[in-house]
ROTORVO-235722 format. One line per field, with one value per residue: residue number from 1; residue in three letters; x, y, z of N, C-alpha, C, O in turn. Coordinates in nm, 2 decimals. Layout:
N
i: NUM,...
aa: ALA,...
n_c1: X,...
n_c2: Y,...
n_c3: Z,...
ca_c1: X,...
ca_c2: Y,...
ca_c3: Z,...
c_c1: X,...
c_c2: Y,...
c_c3: Z,...
o_c1: X,...
o_c2: Y,...
o_c3: Z,...
END
This chain:
67
i: 1,2,3,4,5,6,7,8,9,10,11,12,13,14,15,16,17,18,19,20,21,22,23,24,25,26,27,28,29,30,31,32,33,34,35,36,37,38,39,40,41,42,43,44,45,46,47,48,49,50,51,52,53,54,55,56,57,58,59,60,61,62,63,64,65,66,67
aa: UNK,UNK,UNK,UNK,UNK,UNK,UNK,UNK,UNK,UNK,UNK,UNK,UNK,UNK,UNK,UNK,UNK,UNK,UNK,UNK,UNK,UNK,UNK,UNK,UNK,UNK,UNK,UNK,UNK,UNK,UNK,UNK,UNK,UNK,UNK,UNK,UNK,UNK,UNK,UNK,UNK,UNK,UNK,UNK,UNK,UNK,UNK,UNK,UNK,UNK,UNK,UNK,UNK,UNK,UNK,UNK,UNK,UNK,UNK,UNK,UNK,UNK,UNK,UNK,UNK,UNK,UNK
n_c1: 6.63,6.89,7.04,6.98,7.09,7.36,7.41,7.36,7.55,7.78,7.76,7.78,8.05,8.18,8.13,8.26,8.53,8.56,8.51,8.67,8.85,8.76,8.91,8.87,8.98,9.07,9.19,9.28,9.38,9.60,9.96,10.15,10.37,10.52,10.55,10.58,10.49,10.22,10.15,10.09,10.19,10.10,10.08,9.90,9.93,9.87,9.80,9.75,9.81,9.90,9.82,9.86,9.85,9.78,9.75,9.63,9.66,9.50,9.66,9.88,10.19,10.31,10.61,10.86,10.97,11.25,11.52
n_c2: 8.30,8.34,8.26,8.46,8.68,8.61,8.61,8.88,9.01,8.91,9.02,9.29,9.30,9.22,9.43,9.64,9.55,9.54,9.80,10.04,10.32,10.41,10.48,10.64,10.63,10.79,10.67,10.84,11.05,10.97,10.92,10.78,10.56,10.59,10.34,10.28,10.44,10.37,10.24,10.25,10.23,10.18,10.21,10.15,10.19,10.07,10.03,9.76,9.63,9.62,9.75,9.69,9.83,9.85,10.06,10.03,10.13,10.12,9.88,9.85,9.70,9.47,9.48,9.23,9.06,9.18,9.06
n_c3: 12.85,12.97,12.76,12.57,12.69,12.69,12.41,12.35,12.51,12.39,12.13,12.19,12.30,12.06,11.89,12.03,12.00,11.72,11.64,11.49,11.37,11.05,10.75,10.44,10.11,9.80,9.50,9.31,9.46,9.59,9.62,9.36,9.19,8.88,8.67,8.40,8.09,8.07,8.30,8.65,8.99,9.33,9.69,10.00,10.33,10.66,11.01,11.05,10.81,10.45,10.14,9.80,9.48,9.13,8.84,8.53,8.19,7.88,7.67,7.82,7.92,8.15,8.32,8.35,8.66,8.83,8.99
ca_c1: 6.67,7.03,7.09,6.96,7.19,7.49,7.42,7.37,7.68,7.88,7.75,7.84,8.19,8.23,8.12,8.37,8.66,8.58,8.49,8.79,8.83,8.77,8.95,8.84,9.08,9.04,9.32,9.33,9.44,9.72,10.08,10.17,10.49,10.50,10.63,10.61,10.39,10.08,10.13,10.13,10.19,10.09,10.05,9.83,9.97,9.81,9.85,9.73,9.84,9.94,9.75,9.93,9.76,9.83,9.66,9.67,9.60,9.48,9.78,10.00,10.27,10.37,10.74,10.90,11.03,11.40,11.57
ca_c2: 8.43,8.35,8.25,8.59,8.77,8.57,8.66,9.03,9.05,8.87,9.12,9.42,9.28,9.22,9.57,9.72,9.51,9.57,9.94,10.11,10.44,10.37,10.59,10.62,10.69,10.79,10.63,10.96,11.15,10.91,10.92,10.66,10.55,10.57,10.23,10.32,10.54,10.32,10.17,10.31,10.14,10.26,10.13,10.21,10.11,10.10,9.96,9.62,9.57,9.70,9.71,9.74,9.84,9.89,10.12,10.00,10.20,10.02,9.86,9.85,9.58,9.46,9.44,9.11,9.09,9.19,9.03
ca_c3: 12.90,12.98,12.62,12.50,12.76,12.64,12.28,12.35,12.56,12.29,12.03,12.24,12.30,11.93,11.84,12.09,11.95,11.58,11.62,11.46,11.28,10.91,10.66,10.30,10.02,9.66,9.44,9.24,9.55,9.65,9.55,9.28,9.12,8.74,8.63,8.26,8.04,8.08,8.43,8.78,9.11,9.46,9.81,10.11,10.45,10.79,11.13,11.04,10.68,10.34,10.01,9.68,9.36,9.00,8.75,8.39,8.08,7.77,7.60,7.91,7.93,8.28,8.31,8.43,8.78,8.82,9.13
c_c1: 6.82,7.10,7.09,7.07,7.33,7.51,7.43,7.50,7.80,7.88,7.81,7.99,8.25,8.23,8.23,8.51,8.67,8.55,8.62,8.76,8.86,8.81,8.92,8.94,9.03,9.18,9.37,9.40,9.57,9.84,10.10,10.30,10.46,10.60,10.67,10.49,10.25,10.05,10.18,10.11,10.18,10.06,9.97,9.87,9.90,9.87,9.85,9.76,9.87,9.86,9.83,9.84,9.83,9.72,9.71,9.59,9.59,9.62,9.91,10.06,10.33,10.51,10.77,10.98,11.18,11.45,11.67
c_c2: 8.44,8.34,8.39,8.69,8.74,8.62,8.81,9.07,9.02,8.98,9.25,9.41,9.29,9.36,9.66,9.68,9.55,9.72,10.02,10.22,10.39,10.49,10.55,10.70,10.69,10.76,10.75,11.05,11.09,10.92,10.78,10.67,10.52,10.46,10.25,10.41,10.50,10.24,10.24,10.21,10.23,10.16,10.22,10.13,10.16,10.02,9.81,9.55,9.67,9.65,9.77,9.73,9.89,9.95,10.10,10.08,10.09,10.01,9.85,9.71,9.58,9.41,9.31,9.15,9.08,9.17,9.13
c_c3: 12.91,12.85,12.55,12.56,12.71,12.50,12.27,12.40,12.46,12.18,12.07,12.25,12.16,11.86,11.90,12.03,11.80,11.55,11.61,11.37,11.14,10.83,10.52,10.21,9.88,9.59,9.36,9.32,9.61,9.56,9.48,9.21,8.97,8.70,8.48,8.21,8.06,8.21,8.55,8.89,9.24,9.57,9.92,10.23,10.57,10.90,11.12,10.90,10.57,10.22,9.90,9.57,9.24,8.92,8.61,8.29,7.97,7.69,7.69,7.91,8.07,8.27,8.39,8.56,8.77,8.97,9.18
o_c1: 6.88,7.20,7.18,7.12,7.41,7.61,7.52,7.56,7.89,7.98,7.88,8.06,8.35,8.32,8.29,8.59,8.78,8.57,8.68,8.67,8.97,8.75,8.93,8.98,8.96,9.27,9.49,9.49,9.64,9.83,10.07,10.34,10.39,10.72,10.79,10.41,10.16,9.94,10.29,10.03,10.25,10.03,9.99,9.85,9.88,9.97,9.93,9.74,9.88,9.84,9.86,9.75,9.93,9.60,9.82,9.47,9.66,9.68,10.02,9.99,10.40,10.53,10.70,11.04,11.24,11.42,11.72
o_c2: 8.54,8.41,8.42,8.77,8.83,8.67,8.86,9.16,9.09,9.02,9.32,9.51,9.35,9.39,9.74,9.77,9.59,9.76,10.06,10.22,10.35,10.60,10.43,10.81,10.60,10.84,10.77,11.13,11.17,10.92,10.68,10.78,10.42,10.48,10.23,10.45,10.58,10.19,10.29,10.12,10.33,10.04,10.34,10.00,10.28,9.95,9.74,9.43,9.79,9.53,9.89,9.64,9.96,9.91,10.15,10.10,10.00,10.11,9.83,9.61,9.67,9.30,9.29,9.25,8.99,9.25,9.11
o_c3: 12.86,12.82,12.48,12.49,12.69,12.46,12.20,12.35,12.45,12.13,11.99,12.21,12.13,11.79,11.83,12.00,11.76,11.43,11.71,11.30,11.11,10.85,10.47,10.25,9.84,9.62,9.34,9.27,9.68,9.44,9.54,9.16,8.94,8.69,8.45,8.30,8.07,8.22,8.55,8.88,9.25,9.55,9.92,10.23,10.59,10.88,11.17,10.88,10.59,10.20,9.90,9.56,9.25,8.93,8.57,8.31,7.97,7.65,7.64,7.90,8.11,8.21,8.50,8.56,8.71,9.05,9.29
END
């Protein structure tokens, strides 16, 4: 009985901690930087992190890094 109560209280606490507002994005609706004619680059940033993404068209060449 005590073990079950401990498990249930742990689950409730975990749900409260992890329950955050989730946002959904469509890459087509976000601003993106045109790197060249066949490659675009974009980012999504939030409170806890940043996601970077690239969209490649067939035949795209990724430019080398320039310091």
